[in-house]
BAZALO-466950 format. One line per 10 residues: number of its first residue (from 1); for each residue x, y, z of C-alpha. Coordinates in nm, 2 decimals, always signed. Last residue first. Example, Ala and Ser with C-alpha at 12.3 -4.5 7.8 and 13.67 -1.06 7.14 Angstrom:
REM residues 2
2	+1.37/-0.11/+0.71  +1.23/-0.45/+0.78
END
This chain:
REM residues 246
246	-2.35/+0.27/+3.52  -2.66/+0.07/+3.62  -2.70/-0.09/+3.28  -2.34/-0.19/+3.28  -2.39/-0.38/+3.61  -2.69/-0.56/+3.47  -2.49/-0.67/+3.16  -2.20/-0.78/+3.38  -2.42/-0.99/+3.60  -2.61/-1.14/+3.30
236	-2.28/-1.23/+3.12  -2.12/-1.38/+3.43  -2.44/-1.57/+3.51  -2.45/-1.74/+3.17  -2.09/-1.85/+3.17  -2.12/-1.97/+3.53  -2.43/-2.17/+3.45  -2.27/-2.33/+3.14  -1.97/-2.43/+3.36  -2.20/-2.58/+3.63
226	-2.41/-2.77/+3.37  -2.09/-2.92/+3.22  -1.97/-3.02/+3.57  -2.29/-3.19/+3.65  -2.30/-3.37/+3.32  -2.40/-3.21/+2.99  -2.57/-3.45/+2.76  -2.39/-3.75/+2.60  -2.04/-3.79/+2.46  -1.80/-3.85/+2.75
216	-2.02/-4.08/+2.96  -2.23/-3.78/+3.05  -2.06/-3.47/+2.91  -1.82/-3.22/+3.08  -1.51/-3.44/+3.05  -1.59/-3.50/+2.69  -1.57/-3.13/+2.60  -1.88/-2.93/+2.51  -1.81/-2.64/+2.76  -1.49/-2.53/+2.59
206	-1.63/-2.40/+2.26  -1.77/-2.08/+2.42  -1.92/-1.82/+2.18  -2.14/-1.53/+2.27  -2.35/-1.32/+2.03  -2.57/-1.01/+2.07  -2.72/-0.95/+1.72  -2.62/-0.62/+1.56  -2.69/-0.75/+1.21  -2.33/-0.71/+1.08
196	-2.19/-0.85/+1.41  -2.43/-1.14/+1.41  -2.34/-1.23/+1.05  -1.97/-1.20/+1.13  -2.00/-1.44/+1.43  -2.20/-1.68/+1.21  -1.92/-1.69/+0.96  -1.66/-1.74/+1.23  -1.86/-2.03/+1.36  -1.88/-2.21/+1.03
186	-1.68/-2.52/+1.11  -1.93/-2.60/+1.39  -1.83/-2.90/+1.60  -1.74/-2.73/+1.93  -2.08/-2.57/+1.96  -2.13/-2.36/+2.28  -2.31/-2.09/+2.08  -2.50/-1.83/+2.28  -2.74/-1.60/+2.09  -2.85/-1.30/+2.29
176	-3.19/-1.12/+2.27  -3.28/-0.82/+2.49  -3.08/-0.61/+2.25  -3.36/-0.62/+2.00  -3.66/-0.84/+2.08  -3.85/-0.87/+1.75  -3.59/-0.78/+1.49  -3.32/-0.98/+1.69  -3.54/-1.29/+1.72  -3.62/-1.29/+1.35
166	-3.26/-1.22/+1.26  -3.15/-1.52/+1.47  -3.41/-1.74/+1.30  -3.31/-1.64/+0.95  -2.95/-1.69/+1.03  -3.01/-2.04/+1.16  -3.21/-2.13/+0.85  -2.94/-2.00/+0.62  -2.67/-2.19/+0.82  -2.87/-2.52/+0.80
156	-2.93/-2.47/+0.42  -2.56/-2.40/+0.36  -2.46/-2.71/+0.56  -2.68/-2.91/+0.33  -2.98/-3.10/+0.45  -3.02/-3.45/+0.58  -3.27/-3.73/+0.65  -3.21/-3.94/+0.34  -2.87/-4.07/+0.44  -2.98/-4.10/+0.80
146	-3.28/-4.31/+0.69  -3.06/-4.54/+0.49  -2.82/-4.59/+0.77  -3.10/-4.67/+1.01  -3.25/-4.92/+0.77  -2.91/-5.10/+0.75  -2.89/-5.11/+1.13  -3.24/-5.25/+1.15  -3.14/-5.52/+0.89  -2.82/-5.60/+1.09
136	-3.03/-5.66/+1.41  -3.28/-5.88/+1.24  -3.64/-5.78/+1.16  -3.89/-6.06/+1.21  -4.07/-6.00/+1.53  -4.09/-5.63/+1.55  -4.11/-5.61/+1.18  -4.45/-5.80/+1.18  -4.59/-5.52/+1.41  -4.48/-5.23/+1.20
126	-4.78/-5.21/+0.97  -5.03/-5.32/+1.23  -4.92/-5.03/+1.46  -4.95/-4.79/+1.17  -5.31/-4.91/+1.11  -5.39/-4.87/+1.48  -5.26/-4.51/+1.49  -5.45/-4.43/+1.17  -5.77/-4.57/+1.30  -5.73/-4.39/+1.64
116	-5.67/-4.06/+1.46  -5.98/-4.11/+1.24  -6.19/-4.18/+1.55  -6.07/-3.86/+1.72  -6.13/-3.66/+1.41  -6.49/-3.80/+1.38  -6.56/-3.75/+1.76  -6.45/-3.38/+1.75  -6.10/-3.28/+1.85  -6.08/-2.99/+2.09
106	-5.82/-2.73/+1.98  -5.65/-2.55/+2.26  -5.56/-2.20/+2.17  -5.19/-2.13/+2.14  -5.21/-2.00/+1.79  -5.57/-1.95/+1.68  -5.50/-1.62/+1.50  -5.19/-1.76/+1.32  -4.84/-1.64/+1.42  -4.61/-1.57/+1.12
96	-4.26/-1.71/+1.14  -4.27/-1.89/+0.80  -3.93/-2.04/+0.71  -3.83/-2.00/+0.35  -3.71/-2.27/+0.33  -3.84/-2.61/+0.42  -3.86/-2.76/+0.77  -3.82/-3.10/+0.94  -3.45/-3.13/+0.82  -3.37/-2.84/+1.07
86	-3.36/-3.09/+1.35  -3.07/-3.29/+1.20  -2.88/-2.98/+1.09  -2.90/-2.83/+1.45  -2.80/-3.16/+1.60  -2.49/-3.17/+1.39  -2.41/-2.81/+1.46  -2.41/-2.89/+1.83  -2.46/-2.70/+2.16  -2.72/-2.43/+2.11
76	-2.83/-2.17/+2.37  -3.08/-1.90/+2.29  -3.08/-1.64/+2.57  -3.37/-1.40/+2.61  -3.38/-1.11/+2.85  -3.66/-0.89/+2.99  -3.91/-1.16/+2.89  -4.28/-1.13/+2.95  -4.36/-1.46/+3.14  -4.72/-1.55/+3.09
66	-4.79/-1.42/+2.74  -4.42/-1.48/+2.67  -4.49/-1.86/+2.69  -4.66/-1.90/+2.35  -4.43/-1.68/+2.15  -4.13/-1.84/+2.32  -4.24/-2.18/+2.20  -4.30/-2.04/+1.86  -3.95/-1.90/+1.82  -3.80/-2.21/+1.99
56	-3.94/-2.43/+1.71  -3.73/-2.23/+1.46  -3.43/-2.22/+1.69  -3.43/-2.61/+1.70  -3.60/-2.81/+1.97  -3.54/-3.18/+1.99  -3.60/-3.20/+2.36  -3.70/-2.89/+2.55  -3.53/-2.59/+2.70  -3.78/-2.33/+2.81
46	-3.61/-2.26/+3.14  -3.76/-1.94/+3.29  -3.50/-1.77/+3.52  -3.65/-1.52/+3.76  -3.51/-1.17/+3.83  -3.67/-1.00/+4.13  -3.41/-1.11/+4.38  -3.12/-0.96/+4.18  -2.80/-1.00/+4.38  -2.86/-1.31/+4.60
36	-3.13/-1.45/+4.39  -2.92/-1.43/+4.08  -2.68/-1.70/+4.20  -2.96/-1.94/+4.29  -3.13/-1.88/+3.95  -2.80/-1.94/+3.76  -2.77/-2.27/+3.94  -3.12/-2.37/+3.85  -3.08/-2.29/+3.48  -2.75/-2.47/+3.46
26	-2.87/-2.79/+3.62  -2.82/-2.88/+3.99  -3.12/-2.70/+4.14  -3.36/-2.86/+3.90  -3.26/-3.22/+3.99  -3.06/-3.40/+3.72  -3.11/-3.61/+3.40  -3.39/-3.38/+3.28  -3.13/-3.13/+3.15  -3.36/-2.89/+2.97
16	-3.05/-2.71/+2.84  -2.90/-3.02/+2.67  -3.26/-3.12/+2.58  -3.30/-2.83/+2.35  -3.25/-2.46/+2.40  -3.42/-2.13/+2.50  -3.35/-1.96/+2.83  -3.59/-1.68/+2.94  -3.49/-1.41/+3.19  -3.81/-1.29/+3.35
6	-3.83/-0.98/+3.56  -4.06/-1.02/+3.86  -4.27/-0.73/+3.99  -4.60/-0.92/+3.98  -4.43/-1.19/+4.18  -4.26/-1.53/+4.11
END
Protein backbone atom coordinates (compact mmCIF):
# COMPACT_ATOMS: atom_id res chain seq x y z
CA UNK A 1 0.00 0.00 0.00
CA UNK A 2 1.23 3.45 -0.93
CA UNK A 3 0.20 7.04 -0.16
CA UNK A 4 -1.60 7.01 -3.54
CA UNK A 5 -3.59 3.85 -2.86
CA UNK A 6 -7.36 3.81 -3.23
CA UNK A 7 -9.06 1.54 -0.74
CA UNK A 8 -11.97 -0.70 -1.58
CA UNK A 9 -13.39 -1.88 1.75
CA UNK A 10 -15.32 -5.14 2.10
CA UNK A 11 -17.66 -5.50 5.08
CA UNK A 12 -19.13 -8.83 6.12
CA UNK A 13 -19.08 -11.63 8.65
CA UNK A 14 -17.11 -14.88 8.79
CA UNK A 15 -18.29 -15.89 5.30
CA UNK A 16 -16.34 -12.97 3.87
CA UNK A 17 -13.49 -13.29 6.38
CA UNK A 18 -12.97 -16.88 5.17
CA UNK A 19 -10.32 -17.98 7.65
CA UNK A 20 -10.60 -21.53 6.33
CA UNK A 21 -8.33 -20.75 3.36
CA UNK A 22 -5.16 -18.85 2.50
CA UNK A 23 -5.64 -15.18 1.73
CA UNK A 24 -4.97 -15.47 -1.99
CA UNK A 25 -7.70 -18.13 -2.36
CA UNK A 26 -10.57 -16.27 -0.70
CA UNK A 27 -12.88 -13.77 -2.41
CA UNK A 28 -11.01 -10.68 -1.20
CA UNK A 29 -7.63 -12.05 -2.28
CA UNK A 30 -8.88 -13.13 -5.70
CA UNK A 31 -10.40 -9.71 -6.33
CA UNK A 32 -7.12 -8.08 -5.32
CA UNK A 33 -5.16 -10.21 -7.78
CA UNK A 34 -7.57 -9.33 -10.58
CA UNK A 35 -7.51 -5.62 -9.75
CA UNK A 36 -3.72 -5.44 -9.62
CA UNK A 37 -3.46 -6.03 -13.34
CA UNK A 38 -5.84 -3.19 -14.29
CA UNK A 39 -5.89 -0.80 -11.30
CA UNK A 40 -2.61 -1.22 -9.44
CA UNK A 41 -3.38 1.61 -7.00
CA UNK A 42 -6.63 0.00 -5.78
CA UNK A 43 -6.23 -2.05 -2.62
CA UNK A 44 -8.81 -4.41 -1.15
CA UNK A 45 -9.31 -4.09 2.61
CA UNK A 46 -11.16 -7.13 3.93
CA UNK A 47 -12.95 -6.14 7.15
CA UNK A 48 -15.05 -9.30 7.28
CA UNK A 49 -15.17 -10.69 10.82
CA UNK A 50 -17.08 -13.42 12.62
CA UNK A 51 -20.56 -12.66 14.00
CA UNK A 52 -20.66 -9.14 12.53
CA UNK A 53 -24.00 -7.68 11.50
CA UNK A 54 -24.39 -4.38 9.58
CA UNK A 55 -24.70 -2.41 12.83
CA UNK A 56 -21.36 -3.71 14.14
CA UNK A 57 -19.87 -3.17 10.68
CA UNK A 58 -20.71 0.54 10.92
CA UNK A 59 -18.45 0.95 13.93
CA UNK A 60 -15.78 -1.36 12.53
CA UNK A 61 -15.60 0.82 9.42
CA UNK A 62 -15.55 4.02 11.47
CA UNK A 63 -12.46 2.74 13.27
CA UNK A 64 -10.53 1.54 10.21
CA UNK A 65 -11.38 4.39 7.86
CA UNK A 66 -8.85 6.54 9.72
CA UNK A 67 -6.16 4.28 8.27
CA UNK A 68 -7.82 3.24 5.01
CA UNK A 69 -10.05 6.07 3.71
CA UNK A 70 -12.49 4.15 1.52
CA UNK A 71 -13.13 5.03 -2.11
CA UNK A 72 -15.65 2.18 -2.31
CA UNK A 73 -17.49 0.21 0.37
CA UNK A 74 -19.23 -3.12 -0.17
CA UNK A 75 -21.41 -4.65 2.52
CA UNK A 76 -21.91 -8.34 1.77
CA UNK A 77 -24.41 -10.50 3.65
CA UNK A 78 -25.22 -14.16 3.06
CA UNK A 79 -28.11 -15.23 5.30
CA UNK A 80 -31.29 -13.69 6.65
CA UNK A 81 -31.25 -16.26 9.45
CA UNK A 82 -27.77 -15.16 10.54
CA UNK A 83 -28.81 -11.52 10.26
CA UNK A 84 -31.79 -12.05 12.57
CA UNK A 85 -29.67 -13.98 15.06
CA UNK A 86 -26.97 -11.32 15.33
CA UNK A 87 -29.49 -8.47 15.48
CA UNK A 88 -30.91 -9.94 18.70
CA UNK A 89 -28.01 -8.23 20.51
CA UNK A 90 -29.48 -4.78 19.88
CA UNK A 91 -32.63 -2.81 20.60
CA UNK A 92 -34.34 -0.29 18.37
CA UNK A 93 -33.76 2.49 17.68
CA UNK A 94 -30.13 1.83 16.83
CA UNK A 95 -27.68 4.48 17.96
CA UNK A 96 -25.03 5.21 15.32
CA UNK A 97 -23.35 8.08 17.16
CA UNK A 98 -19.60 7.98 17.65
CA UNK A 99 -18.49 8.80 21.18
CA UNK A 100 -15.46 11.07 21.80
CA UNK A 101 -13.31 8.20 23.11
CA UNK A 102 -14.29 5.79 20.36
CA UNK A 103 -11.27 3.83 19.14
CA UNK A 104 -9.05 4.98 22.02
CA UNK A 105 -7.52 2.16 24.02
CA UNK A 106 -8.86 2.15 27.57
CA UNK A 107 -6.36 0.93 30.15
CA UNK A 108 -8.04 -0.89 33.00
CA UNK A 109 -6.98 0.16 36.48
CA UNK A 110 -6.11 -2.43 39.11
CA UNK A 111 -9.57 -2.34 40.68
CA UNK A 112 -11.38 -2.97 37.41
CA UNK A 113 -8.93 -5.71 36.48
CA UNK A 114 -9.44 -7.44 39.83
CA UNK A 115 -13.21 -7.12 39.53
CA UNK A 116 -13.10 -8.63 36.05
CA UNK A 117 -11.03 -11.56 37.31
CA UNK A 118 -13.48 -12.18 40.18
CA UNK A 119 -16.44 -12.17 37.79
CA UNK A 120 -14.69 -14.54 35.40
CA UNK A 121 -13.79 -16.96 38.19
CA UNK A 122 -17.31 -16.79 39.61
CA UNK A 123 -18.79 -17.60 36.21
CA UNK A 124 -16.41 -20.53 35.89
CA UNK A 125 -17.48 -21.91 39.29
CA UNK A 126 -21.11 -21.58 38.22
CA UNK A 127 -20.73 -23.67 35.07
CA UNK A 128 -18.14 -26.14 36.42
CA UNK A 129 -20.65 -28.62 37.93
CA UNK A 130 -22.62 -28.66 34.69
CA UNK A 131 -19.54 -29.73 32.77
CA UNK A 132 -19.54 -32.99 34.71
CA UNK A 133 -23.24 -33.63 35.33
CA UNK A 134 -25.13 -32.34 32.31
CA UNK A 135 -26.32 -35.07 30.01
CA UNK A 136 -26.36 -34.72 26.25
CA UNK A 137 -30.15 -34.55 26.01
CA UNK A 138 -30.25 -31.86 28.73
CA UNK A 139 -27.76 -29.76 26.80
CA UNK A 140 -29.85 -30.14 23.66
CA UNK A 141 -32.93 -29.06 25.62
CA UNK A 142 -31.16 -25.98 26.98
CA UNK A 143 -30.04 -25.11 23.46
CA UNK A 144 -33.62 -25.29 22.20
CA UNK A 145 -34.83 -23.00 24.98
CA UNK A 146 -32.06 -20.50 24.32
CA UNK A 147 -32.88 -20.43 20.63
CA UNK A 148 -36.56 -19.86 21.39
CA UNK A 149 -35.73 -16.88 23.61
CA UNK A 150 -32.91 -15.53 21.46
CA UNK A 151 -34.99 -14.23 18.57
CA UNK A 152 -36.61 -11.15 17.10
CA UNK A 153 -39.37 -10.73 14.56
CA UNK A 154 -38.74 -10.56 10.85
CA UNK A 155 -40.07 -7.01 10.92
CA UNK A 156 -37.53 -5.96 13.53
CA UNK A 157 -34.68 -7.51 11.55
CA UNK A 158 -35.77 -5.78 8.34
CA UNK A 159 -36.16 -2.47 10.14
CA UNK A 160 -32.65 -2.71 11.63
CA UNK A 161 -31.16 -3.64 8.26
CA UNK A 162 -32.89 -0.70 6.58
CA UNK A 163 -31.68 1.67 9.29
CA UNK A 164 -28.10 0.46 8.77
CA UNK A 165 -28.25 0.70 4.98
CA UNK A 166 -29.64 4.23 5.19
CA UNK A 167 -26.92 5.23 7.63
CA UNK A 168 -24.20 3.98 5.26
CA UNK A 169 -25.87 5.68 2.29
CA UNK A 170 -26.24 9.02 4.07
CA UNK A 171 -22.59 8.99 5.09
CA UNK A 172 -20.87 7.52 2.03
CA UNK A 173 -23.30 8.21 -0.83
CA UNK A 174 -22.67 6.36 -4.09
CA UNK A 175 -19.43 4.96 -2.71
CA UNK A 176 -21.53 2.47 -0.72
CA UNK A 177 -23.05 -0.70 -2.19
CA UNK A 178 -25.10 -3.34 -0.45
CA UNK A 179 -24.67 -6.86 -1.85
CA UNK A 180 -27.12 -9.54 -0.82
CA UNK A 181 -26.22 -13.14 -1.60
CA UNK A 182 -29.01 -14.40 0.65
CA UNK A 183 -30.93 -17.36 -0.69
CA UNK A 184 -33.12 -17.57 2.44
CA UNK A 185 -34.59 -14.05 2.54
CA UNK A 186 -38.31 -13.97 1.71
CA UNK A 187 -38.22 -10.17 1.84
CA UNK A 188 -35.59 -9.54 -0.82
CA UNK A 189 -38.01 -7.69 -3.10
CA UNK A 190 -38.96 -5.43 -0.22
CA UNK A 191 -35.31 -4.62 0.48
CA UNK A 192 -34.75 -3.97 -3.22
CA UNK A 193 -37.63 -1.48 -3.27
CA UNK A 194 -36.28 0.24 -0.17
CA UNK A 195 -32.85 0.60 -1.75
CA UNK A 196 -34.32 1.98 -4.97
CA UNK A 197 -36.45 4.57 -3.15
CA UNK A 198 -33.49 5.66 -1.03
CA UNK A 199 -30.91 5.62 -3.87
CA UNK A 200 -28.84 2.88 -2.24
CA UNK A 201 -26.64 0.89 -4.61
CA UNK A 202 -27.95 -2.67 -4.38
CA UNK A 203 -26.88 -5.98 -5.91
CA UNK A 204 -28.55 -9.35 -5.48
CA UNK A 205 -27.16 -12.77 -6.34
CA UNK A 206 -28.98 -15.78 -4.82
CA UNK A 207 -26.88 -18.32 -6.76
CA UNK A 208 -23.68 -18.19 -4.73
CA UNK A 209 -25.15 -19.63 -1.52
CA UNK A 210 -25.85 -23.05 -3.05
CA UNK A 211 -24.82 -26.36 -1.39
CA UNK A 212 -22.19 -27.01 -4.03
CA UNK A 213 -20.47 -23.72 -3.15
CA UNK A 214 -20.44 -24.32 0.61
CA UNK A 215 -18.14 -26.38 2.81
CA UNK A 216 -19.82 -29.75 3.36
CA UNK A 217 -22.89 -28.38 1.61
CA UNK A 218 -24.06 -26.09 4.42
CA UNK A 219 -21.03 -24.35 5.94
CA UNK A 220 -19.00 -21.35 4.90
CA UNK A 221 -18.09 -20.66 1.29
CA UNK A 222 -15.78 -23.28 -0.16
CA UNK A 223 -13.15 -22.47 -2.79
CA UNK A 224 -15.73 -22.41 -5.57
CA UNK A 225 -18.03 -20.17 -3.52
CA UNK A 226 -15.17 -17.76 -2.85
CA UNK A 227 -14.29 -17.74 -6.55
CA UNK A 228 -17.87 -16.97 -7.58
CA UNK A 229 -18.19 -14.17 -5.04
CA UNK A 230 -14.86 -12.73 -6.21
CA UNK A 231 -15.94 -12.75 -9.84
CA UNK A 232 -19.21 -11.06 -8.93
CA UNK A 233 -17.42 -8.32 -6.97
CA UNK A 234 -14.74 -7.81 -9.60
CA UNK A 235 -17.21 -7.49 -12.47
CA UNK A 236 -19.08 -4.74 -10.63
CA UNK A 237 -15.89 -2.86 -9.69
CA UNK A 238 -14.49 -3.13 -13.20
CA UNK A 239 -17.73 -1.89 -14.79
CA UNK A 240 -18.04 0.94 -12.28
CA UNK A 241 -14.50 2.11 -12.99
CA UNK A 242 -15.06 1.88 -16.74
CA UNK A 243 -18.24 3.97 -16.48
CA UNK A 244 -16.35 6.54 -14.43
CA UNK A 245 -13.79 6.91 -17.23
CA UNK A 246 -16.42 7.39 -19.95
